[in-house]
N, C-alpha and C positions, 0 to 999 in steps of 0.2 A: 709545546705551547709555552710562550714566555710568561713571566710573572705579570707583565703588563696586560697580556691577553686574558690571563686568568682573572686579574682584578676586574677589567672591564666587562667580561662575560659572567662574572659572578661565580666562578668555579672555586675560588679560594676565599672570597670574602662575601659578607652579606651586603648585597645591593638591593635588597627588597625595599619596597616603600616604607618610609618612616611612619610613625603614628600619625593619624589623621590630623592632629592639631598643626603639623607642619603645613599641610596643604592648606588649611584654613588660614593660617597666618600669611602664607604666600599670597593667597587670594585677597587678603586685606588690602594689599597694595592697590587694588582696583577701585577703591573708594571708601571702604570701611575703616574704622580706626584700628590701630594695632592693639591686640589684646594686652591686658595689664602685665602679664608676665614677661612679655617681649617689648614692653614700652621702653625705649632707650632713655629718654628724658622728656621733661615737659615740653621742650621746644619742638618735639617731633610732631606735635599737633599742628603747629603753624608752618614748620619747615622754612621759617625765616631764620637763617643762621648768620651770625655776625660776620660781615664782610662777604656773605654769599646770599644776598637778597634774592627773592624768587624772580625779580625783574632780570636777574643775571642768569638766563636759562640756557645759554650756549645752544641756541637754535633748537631748543626743545630737549637737549640731552640732559638738562639738569632743571627741568621745570618741577612743579609740584608732584605730578605723576611719577616722574623719574626718582624724586626724593622718597616718595612712598615706596617705590620698588626697592630702593637702597636699603631702607629700614627693614621692610619685610624680607628682603633677601638674606638677612642675618638669622632668620628663624631656623632653618635646617642645622646650621652650625650650633646655635644655642641649644637645640634639642639634643645633639650629639654630646655637647659639653655637659648637659645635665645628667646624661647617662654615665658619664665618667667623672662625677662630681667628687668622688673620693680621691681622685688624683690631682684635684686642683688645689694644691697647697704650696706654700713657700713663695719663691720668686717668680712672679708672673709678668711677662712682657707682652703688651699689645702694640702691633705696629700699624701705624696709620689710622688711629681710631676716629679722626675727624671730629664730627659732632655726634657720632653715633657709636660710642665704645661699648663693646660687649662686656668687657671686664670693668666693673666699678667696685669701689669699696663695699658698697651695700650688697652687691651680688655675690662677691667673692671675699668674704670676711676673713678667711684664713690665708689670703694671699697678700704679699706686699707687691703692689702694682707699679710698673714702669711703663709709661706710654713714649714711644717714638713717634714724633709727629713734625712735619716741616711746614705746614700752613700756619702763618703767624696768627691768624684769627682763631683757628682751632686750638693752638697752643694756649693763648690767653684764656679761652673759654674753659679748656680742660683744667688749667690751673685754678681758675676761679671756682669751678664746680666740683672738681674732684681732688685738687692738689693741695687743699688747705689741711692744716692740722696733721700733716704728715700721712695722709691717707693714700696718696699716689705721687709719684715723681713724674714730671713731664719734661722729657728730654727733646730739645730742638736739634734735629739731625736732618741732613740732606739725604733723603731716602734714595735719591737718584745716584748717590756716590757711596754705596754700601762698603766698598773695599777701601775707602779712604782710611789712613792710618788712625785717625781719631775716632772712627766709628765705634770700633770694638773697645778702644780705650775708655771712651766716655762711658759706654755701657758697664764696663767692669768697675769703673769708679763708683757709679751708682749702686751696684751691687755690694761693694765694699762698704758703702755707707750703711747698708743693712746688715753688715757683718756676714755677708755671703760672698761666695766666689763664682757661683754658676746659676744659670736659670733653671727653673723647674718646669715652666710652661710658657709657651709662646703662641699667640693668637695673630693670624694674618688673614683678615677678612676683607675681601673686595679690594685688594691692594696690588696683587701681582701684576696687573696689566699696566701699571704706572712706574714700574722699577725694572732694573736688571735682576730678574727674580732668582737667577742662579747665584749670583753674588750675595743677594740678601739671604738666601737659605744657608750659604756657606758660613756667613757671619753668625746667624742664629746658632748653627750647629757647634761653632767654635766657642760660643758662650754658654752652651747648655750641657748639664751634667748627663751621663749615661742614664738611660731610663727616663729622661725628661720627655715631655710631650709637646709636639707642635700640632696646632689645629689650623687648617687652611680652608678658605671658602673662596671660590673663584669661578667666574664665567669668562672664557676666553673672548677677547675682543668686545667686551660689553662694558659700557660706562661712558666716560667722557673722552671721545676720540682725540680731542685737542691735546690731551695730556698723556696719551699712551707712549710707552717707552718702546724703543726698537727691540729691546731684549726681553720683551714680555713672553708669556707662554703662548704657544701656538696651538695646542691641543690638550685634551684631557690625558691622553697616553703619555705625551712629553712631560706633562707637569708631574704625573706619578712617577715616572722614570727618573726625573730629576730630584724628586724628594728622596727616593730610595738611594740614588747615587750619592747624595749629599750626606748619607750616613744614618738614614732613618728607615725603620721597619713599619710597614703599615698596620695599624691596629684595627681601623674600620674605614670604610670608604663608601660613599653614596655618589652615584652619578645620576643626577635628577634631570629628566627631560625639560626642555625649555618651557618656562612658564608663560613668557610674554613674546609677542611678535618681535619686539625690539632686540631680543637675544638672537635673532637670525638663525634659530635652530640650534644654537650652541647650548649644550647642557651645563648645568651647575655641578661643579665638583666640591664635595665636602669630605674632608679627609683628616683623620687623626693618625699621627705617626709617632713612634717612640724612637728616641735617640739610641743608636746602636752602641753597645759597649765597645770601647777602644782599648 
C-alpha cells in the first residue's frame, strides 16, 4: 500500500472527525453568524469587501452565501492550527489571505507575519488593517508566476528585514486552485527552514471557476503526493466529506506538514 493510500484510508494518520465545533462552524455558512473565535474581521458580517461588492457575484459563485462558505471553510484549518499552537512562532507567511486572513497579529502574537497577495484591493485593506506599526508585511506578488526570479528574492528581502533567513510557518488556505500549485510549494519549501510547518486547506475545483489555474490540483491524493514530493512530511491530515452541494462531492483537504531535513 502506498503512503498516499495509507493517508487517505487512515492507516497511518488520524482522519477521524475533528471536534464538534468544526462542524458547527462549517454549518454556520448556511445562515448563522461565524462564532467569535473564528471571526476573521468585522467586515465578515457584511461580506462587502473593497473592490468586491456583493453585486459582483460572478453568476452566484461569489454571492453572500459563497462568501459565508469561504469564511466558514477556514474553520477546520483554524482548529488544526490551534492544536499545534506551540509551533506557531517566528516567521509566518500566509499566501493569498484576501480579506479573510487566518494569521493576524492579534491571533499569532509570537509571529512576524508576511502576507503574499496579488489583489490590489486586498493589498490595500491588509496594509490598512494589519500592516500598520510593523505588525505585518504585505508583499504584492503575482501568485500565478511563483517561479519568477523576483518571487523568492522579494520574500527573502522581507525576511532579512526581520533579521531572519527562512520561514518557520506557511499557511495556504483556499488558494491552490488559482495557482501553479507545484511551483508555489517549491518556492515555499525553498524559503523554509528544516522542521518548518506548512498548513494547507483546499477543495479541488471549488471556488471561482473564472480564475482557476490550469496547473491546480486535480485530487486529494495528488495534492498529498505533491506536498510530500516537494520535501514535506505529513504531520496530520483530514479529508472532510463535502459539506455543500456546490462542492460537487469533492472533499476538503486540511493538512499540516513539516519541512524535511536536507
